[in-house]
N, CA, C and O of each residue as an XYZ file, in Angstrom:
348
protein
N      49.404    152.121     83.630
C      49.589    151.079     82.535
C      49.189    151.527     81.409
O      48.360    152.274     81.930
N      49.036    151.752     80.152
C      49.298    152.288     78.822
C      47.835    151.173     78.520
O      47.561    150.069     78.991
N      47.197    151.959     77.639
C      46.259    151.174     76.160
C      46.802    150.348     75.689
O      47.979    150.610     75.440
N      46.286    148.872     75.284
C      46.961    148.138     74.534
C      45.959    148.796     73.066
O      44.881    149.381     72.957
N      46.886    148.370     72.233
C      46.417    148.465     70.205
C      45.089    148.551     70.529
O      44.837    149.711     70.853
N      44.122    147.836     70.586
C      42.928    147.253     70.567
C      41.938    148.319     71.611
O      40.765    148.593     71.356
N      42.438    148.652     72.400
C      41.454    149.468     73.838
C      42.125    151.237     72.973
O      41.724    152.275     73.499
N      43.016    151.338     71.813
C      43.169    152.605     71.684
C      42.562    152.768     70.016
O      42.405    153.848     69.448
N      42.286    151.444     69.441
C      41.571    151.575     68.503
C      39.932    151.832     68.419
O      39.340    152.276     67.435
N      39.407    151.490     69.547
C      38.179    151.494     70.303
C      38.268    153.071     70.852
O      37.766    153.893     70.085
N      38.706    153.463     71.785
C      38.811    154.513     72.114
C      38.822    155.869     70.614
O      38.144    156.892     70.513
N      39.815    155.326     69.716
C      39.445    156.211     68.894
C      38.023    156.836     67.963
O      37.488    157.894     67.631
N      37.842    154.932     67.804
C      36.100    155.006     67.385
C      34.965    155.410     68.311
O      33.830    155.639     67.893
N      35.228    155.466     69.255
C      33.997    156.553     70.417
C      34.278    157.622     69.926
O      33.504    158.125     69.112
N      35.220    158.126     70.215
C      35.931    159.235     69.835
C      35.336    159.907     68.815
O      34.684    160.937     68.984
N      35.546    159.317     67.631
C      34.936    159.530     66.550
C      33.348    159.785     66.434
O      32.690    160.682     65.908
N      33.112    158.969     66.931
C      31.203    158.628     66.937
C      30.659    159.530     68.212
O      29.436    159.468     68.329
N      31.514    160.580     69.457
C      31.123    160.905     70.326
C      31.258    162.449     68.982
O      30.287    162.859     68.346
N      32.011    162.750     68.922
C      32.804    163.791     68.094
C      31.829    164.016     67.051
O      31.531    165.210     67.084
N      31.168    163.383     66.098
C      29.819    163.505     65.399
C      28.798    163.673     66.075
O      28.231    164.600     65.497
N      28.048    163.312     67.123
C      26.985    163.921     68.134
C      27.332    165.223     68.180
O      26.746    165.912     67.344
N      27.794    165.565     68.607
C      28.256    167.162     69.030
C      28.472    167.973     67.989
O      28.694    169.179     68.099
N      28.396    167.113     66.539
C      27.924    168.456     65.293
C      26.419    168.323     65.017
O      25.933    168.698     63.951
N      25.606    167.711     66.128
C      24.411    167.478     65.472
C      23.903    169.090     66.156
O      24.653    169.603     66.986
N      22.641    169.800     65.759
C      21.890    170.781     65.760
C      20.657    170.587     65.807
O      20.202    169.773     65.003
N      19.600    171.361     66.888
C      18.587    170.750     66.842
C      18.029    171.791     65.200
O      17.044    171.659     64.473
N      19.015    172.614     65.166
C      18.297    173.451     63.726
C      19.912    173.690     63.160
O      20.864    174.373     63.537
N      19.702    172.901     62.239
C      20.467    172.656     60.900
C      20.662    173.993     59.840
O      19.952    174.382     58.913
N      22.205    174.619     60.514
C      22.150    176.082     59.951
C      23.224    175.603     59.082
O      23.118    176.759     58.672
N      24.154    175.061     58.386
C      25.083    175.144     57.515
C      25.102    173.544     56.972
O      24.136    172.848     57.285
N      26.084    173.006     56.238
C      26.472    171.860     55.573
C      27.440    171.467     56.816
O      27.856    170.441     56.278
N      27.933    171.481     57.716
C      28.812    171.267     58.644
C      27.918    170.849     60.070
O      28.374    170.283     61.063
N      26.560    171.291     59.855
C      25.613    170.285     61.301
C      24.955    169.458     60.348
O      24.645    169.355     59.161
N      24.885    168.799     61.725
C      24.180    167.554     61.469
C      23.068    167.472     62.283
O      23.113    168.008     63.390
N      21.748    166.693     61.793
C      20.300    166.514     62.456
C      20.731    165.955     63.822
O      21.765    165.380     64.162
N      19.689    166.277     64.461
C      19.695    165.368     66.084
C      19.872    164.069     65.543
O      19.550    163.686     64.418
N      20.496    163.333     66.590
C      20.710    161.635     66.497
C      19.213    161.204     66.481
O      18.481    161.919     67.165
N      18.481    159.912     65.663
C      17.579    159.368     65.609
C      17.692    158.431     67.511
O      18.633    158.543     68.296
N      16.910    157.929     67.637
C      16.866    157.093     68.955
C      18.027    155.652     68.762
O      18.654    154.971     69.573
N      17.889    155.648     67.157
C      18.616    154.350     67.004
C      20.048    154.349     67.287
O      20.549    153.349     67.800
N      20.718    155.319     67.018
C      21.656    156.141     66.702
C      22.186    156.021     67.980
O      22.957    155.128     68.330
N      21.675    157.133     68.835
C      22.178    157.339     69.716
C      22.471    155.749     70.896
O      23.552    155.347     71.328
N      21.366    155.286     71.081
C      20.979    153.639     71.424
C      22.496    153.028     71.204
O      23.181    152.722     72.180
N      22.980    152.870     69.826
C      24.075    152.490     69.236
C      25.172    152.808     69.924
O      25.752    151.911     70.537
N      25.687    154.205     69.954
C      26.550    154.800     71.089
C      26.390    154.685     72.045
O      27.343    154.052     72.499
N      25.370    155.023     73.141
C      25.287    154.163     74.048
C      25.873    153.015     74.590
O      26.797    152.891     75.393
N      25.147    152.169     73.988
C      25.292    150.264     74.169
C      26.601    149.619     73.631
O      27.021    148.560     74.098
N      27.227    150.288     72.640
C      29.032    149.853     72.518
C      29.839    150.757     73.314
O      30.705    150.064     73.849
N      29.976    152.014     73.661
C      30.716    151.844     74.285
C      30.521    151.507     76.085
O      31.556    151.168     76.659
N      29.610    151.573     76.682
C      28.990    150.523     77.414
C      29.530    149.026     77.840
O      29.721    148.530     78.951
N      29.738    148.387     76.203
C      30.263    147.172     76.373
C      31.848    147.251     76.824
O      32.592    146.486     77.438
N      32.009    148.606     76.192
C      33.935    148.971     76.317
C      33.933    149.219     77.513
O      34.874    148.752     78.154
N      33.002    149.948     78.172
C      32.943    150.469     79.575
C      33.165    149.084     80.583
O      34.051    148.979     81.431
N      32.052    147.989     80.236
C      32.549    147.097     80.996
C      33.376    146.043     80.769
O      33.429    145.119     81.580
N      34.086    146.054     79.692
C      35.375    145.369     79.744
C      36.288    146.093     79.873
O      37.127    145.623     80.642
N      36.525    147.010     79.491
C      37.736    147.642     79.244
C      38.625    147.794     80.442
O      38.460    147.040     81.401
N      39.728    148.888     80.457
C      40.304    148.641     81.865
C      39.992    150.470     82.238
O      39.214    151.281     81.735
N      40.821    150.555     83.136
C      40.526    152.046     84.002
C      40.600    153.019     83.042
O      39.698    153.839     82.873
N      41.981    152.976     82.165
C      41.997    154.372     80.949
C      40.956    154.286     80.436
O      40.431    155.399     80.382
N      40.127    153.228     79.853
C      39.167    153.146     78.519
C      38.141    153.286     79.523
O      37.131    152.879     78.949
N      37.830    153.618     80.661
C      36.432    153.466     81.330
C      36.432    155.006     81.413
O      35.378    155.602     81.192
N      37.752    155.798     81.771
C      37.624    156.845     82.211
C      37.508    157.285     80.648
O      36.542    157.960     80.293
N      38.106    157.051     80.096
C      37.674    157.774     78.287
C      35.580    157.718     78.146
O      34.618    158.360     77.724
N      35.784    157.040     78.525
C      34.285    156.138     77.427
C      33.095    157.777     78.682
O      32.425    158.576     78.028
N      33.105    157.876     79.886
C      32.729    158.604     80.865
C      32.736    159.749     80.566
O      31.794    160.486     80.857
N      34.284    160.348     79.619
C      34.957    161.984     78.988
C      33.693    161.779     78.244
O      32.725    162.420     78.654
N      33.463    160.689     76.818
C      33.099    160.835     75.927
C      31.582    161.292     76.079
O      31.096    162.235     75.455
N      30.888    160.483     77.008
C      29.599    160.668     77.448
C      29.188    161.584     77.891
O      27.981    161.810     77.973
N      30.304    162.525     78.382
C      30.145    163.854     79.655
C      30.211    164.656     78.175
O      29.283    165.342     77.746
N      31.018    164.517     77.734
C      30.825    166.032     75.729
C      29.817    165.524     75.234
O      29.110    166.521     75.091
N      29.132    164.525     74.798
C      28.113    164.067     73.753
C      26.742    164.612     74.815
O      26.028    165.572     74.525
N      26.576    163.744     76.109
C      25.132    164.747     76.223
C      24.876    166.146     76.386
O      23.876    166.746     75.995
N      26.471    166.904     77.372
C      26.282    167.656     77.397
C      25.887    168.547     76.216
O      24.947    169.334     76.327
N      26.750    168.408     74.835
C      26.274    168.772     73.920
C      24.897    169.199     73.535
O      24.392    170.316     73.428
N      24.326    167.709     73.317
C      22.849    167.534     73.480
C      21.908    168.517     73.958
O      21.005    169.084     73.343
N      22.275    168.621     75.162
C      21.391    169.331     76.866
C      21.522    170.857     75.647
O      20.570    171.344     75.037
N      23.088    171.362     75.582
C      22.741    172.607     74.932
C      22.390    172.898     73.911
O      22.320    174.074     73.554
N      22.090    171.944     73.206
C      20.800    171.549     72.033
C      19.643    172.452     72.067
O      19.294    173.571     71.691
N      19.180    171.326     72.758
C      18.080    171.804     73.546
C      17.393    169.911     72.808
O      16.243    169.674     72.439
N      18.145    169.287     72.820
C      17.681    167.986     72.184
C      17.559    166.889     73.416
O      18.377    166.402     74.196
N      16.405    166.769     73.247
C      15.437    165.793     74.314
C      16.113    164.882     74.483
O      15.940    164.260     73.435
N      17.124    164.045     75.351
C      18.210    163.243     75.089
C      17.143    161.762     75.758
O      17.389    160.656     75.275
N      16.266    161.854     76.605
C      15.272    161.007     77.315
C      14.348    160.894     76.328
O      14.334    159.739     75.904
N      13.585    161.591     75.794
C      12.987    161.055     74.254
C      12.942    160.434     73.477
O      11.990    159.948     72.867
N      14.711    160.295     73.306
C      15.754    159.622     72.167
C      15.682    158.269     73.069
O      15.710    157.323     72.282
N      15.625    157.943     74.015
C      16.308    156.889     74.809
C      15.231    156.022     75.450
O      15.341    155.285     76.430
N      14.045    156.294     74.600
C      12.588    155.461     74.735
C      12.251    155.444     76.439
O      11.233    154.896     76.862
């Protein structure tokens, strides 16, 4: 079963948010790099995606897990301490 238009919009929004997190760098080197996320920013992303995971279809849940995997793996590559941001 495909996603509803609402789930497609939510997926696109969460994907944009995850892509933004993947542009974060421990050391900002050019205009395209973003500083590491604050605890509030990362917490908001995780809370929002968790809410959609809980209520979403299987497709939505798989998409959320994919976004978590990519965003958190990138932050780990940049040696940005996610645990410290999560309190």
